[in-house]
C-alpha positions in Angstrom: -30.0 -78.4 -1.0 -30.9 -76.1 -3.9 -33.3 -77.4 -6.4 -32.3 -77.1 -10.0 -35.8 -76.9 -11.5 -35.9 -79.9 -13.8 -32.3 -79.7 -15.0 -31.5 -82.8 -12.9 -32.6 -85.2 -15.7 -30.4 -83.4 -18.2 -27.5 -83.2 -15.8 -27.5 -87.0 -15.3 -26.7 -87.4 -19.0 -23.6 -85.2 -19.0 -20.2 -86.8 -19.8 -17.3 -86.7 -17.5 -15.7 -83.8 -19.4 -18.9 -81.8 -19.2 -19.1 -82.4 -15.4 -15.4 -81.2 -15.1 -16.2 -78.1 -17.1 -19.2 -77.4 -15.0 -17.2 -77.8 -11.8 -14.5 -75.5 -13.1 -17.1 -72.8 -13.8 -18.7 -73.2 -10.4 -15.6 -72.9 -8.2 -15.0 -69.2 -8.8 -18.7 -68.5 -8.4 -19.0 -70.4 -5.2 -15.9 -68.6 -3.7 -17.4 -65.3 -4.7 -20.7 -66.1 -3.1 -19.0 -67.4 0.1 -17.2 -64.0 0.4 -20.6 -62.2 0.4 -22.1 -64.2 3.2 -22.7 -62.2 6.4 -24.3 -64.9 8.6 -22.3 -67.8 10.1 -19.0 -66.0 9.5 -17.0 -68.8 11.1 -18.4 -71.4 8.7 -17.9 -69.3 5.5 -14.6 -67.6 6.2 -11.8 -68.6 3.8 -9.1 -70.8 5.2 -5.9 -69.1 6.5 -3.7 -70.4 3.7 -1.3 -67.5 3.8 -1.1 -67.6 7.6 -0.6 -71.3 8.2 2.8 -72.8 7.6 1.5 -76.4 7.0 -1.0 -75.1 4.4 1.7 -73.1 2.7 4.0 -76.2 2.5 1.2 -78.2 1.1 0.3 -75.6 -1.5 4.0 -75.6 -2.6 3.9 -79.4 -3.0 0.7 -79.1 -5.0 2.2 -76.4 -7.2 5.3 -78.6 -7.9 3.1 -81.5 -8.9 1.0 -79.3 -11.2 4.1 -77.9 -12.8 5.2 -81.4 -13.4 1.8 -82.2 -15.0 2.2 -79.2 -17.3 5.7 -80.3 -18.3 4.6 -83.9 -19.0 1.6 -82.7 -21.0 3.8 -80.4 -23.1 6.2 -83.4 -23.8 3.2 -85.5 -24.9 1.8 -82.7 -27.1 5.1 -82.2 -28.8 5.7 -86.0 -28.8 9.2 -85.4 -27.5 9.6 -88.0 -24.8 12.3 -90.7 -24.3 10.0 -93.6 -24.9 6.5 -94.8 -24.3 7.5 -96.9 -21.3 9.4 -94.0 -19.7 6.5 -91.6 -20.3 4.0 -94.2 -18.9 6.2 -94.5 -15.8 6.4 -90.7 -15.5 2.6 -90.4 -15.8 2.1 -93.2 -13.2 4.4 -91.3 -10.9 2.5 -88.1 -11.5 -0.8 -89.9 -10.8 0.6 -91.1 -7.5 1.7 -87.6 -6.5 -1.7 -86.1 -7.4 -3.3 -88.8 -5.3 -1.0 -88.0 -2.4 -1.7 -84.2 -2.8 -5.5 -84.9 -2.7 -5.1 -87.2 0.4 -3.1 -84.6 2.2 -5.6 -81.9 1.3 -8.3 -84.1 2.8 -6.3 -84.5 6.0 -5.8 -80.8 6.3 -9.5 -80.3 6.1 -10.3 -83.2 8.4 -7.8 -82.1 11.1 -9.1 -78.5 11.1 -5.8 -76.8 10.6 -7.0 -74.8 7.6 -8.7 -72.3 9.8 -5.8 -71.8 12.2 -2.9 -69.4 12.0 0.5 -70.9 12.9 4.1 -70.0 13.1 6.5 -71.0 10.3 7.9 -74.6 11.0 11.4 -73.3 12.0 9.8 -71.0 14.6 7.6 -73.7 15.9 10.6 -76.0 16.5 12.3 -73.2 18.4 9.3 -72.3 20.5 8.9 -73.9 23.9 5.1 -73.8 23.7 3.8 -77.0 22.1 0.2 -75.8 22.3 -0.5 -76.5 18.6 -0.9 -80.3 19.0 -3.4 -80.4 16.1 -0.9 -79.1 13.6 1.8 -81.4 14.9 -0.5 -84.4 14.5 -1.3 -83.3 11.0 2.4 -83.0 10.3 2.8 -86.6 11.3 0.3 -87.6 8.5 1.4 -85.0 5.9 4.7 -84.1 4.5 8.2 -85.5 4.1 9.9 -88.0 6.4 12.1 -85.4 8.0 9.1 -83.2 8.8 7.3 -86.2 10.3 10.3 -87.0 12.4 10.6 -83.4 13.7 6.9 -83.4 14.6 7.2 -86.7 16.5 10.1 -85.2 18.5 8.1 -82.0 19.2 5.2 -84.1 20.5 
């Protein structure tokens, strides 16, 4: 672990907002440094988001949820909502979707599918080779009911 030279005491007194801001600044820096690494390339390579169908589907779901968050925030800022109870319900629903997105992201990492290249789901269904069991198992845990059903049939 990297020592922070006495800044640990100061860091413990940061507020939640300050920690969030700090994390937001560190993400691009960490990604940049990870791209520079020459040793242990398998451990530092970026995930195959663009080449993995399940990751792409998950990123689409995350994007929809984040768009909904932006829309609800805009309604709250403009104070143009149908009622406090309705907005509270919408925010609770959004919170649930964000929680599900985070859980699914954790499952993608845990199952190891992020580092794999896969065929689009439609092509996987048509293919006779069921060699990608890991992705099918991940699909049973992530996604919509129809996708889970198709993965179960493919297994």
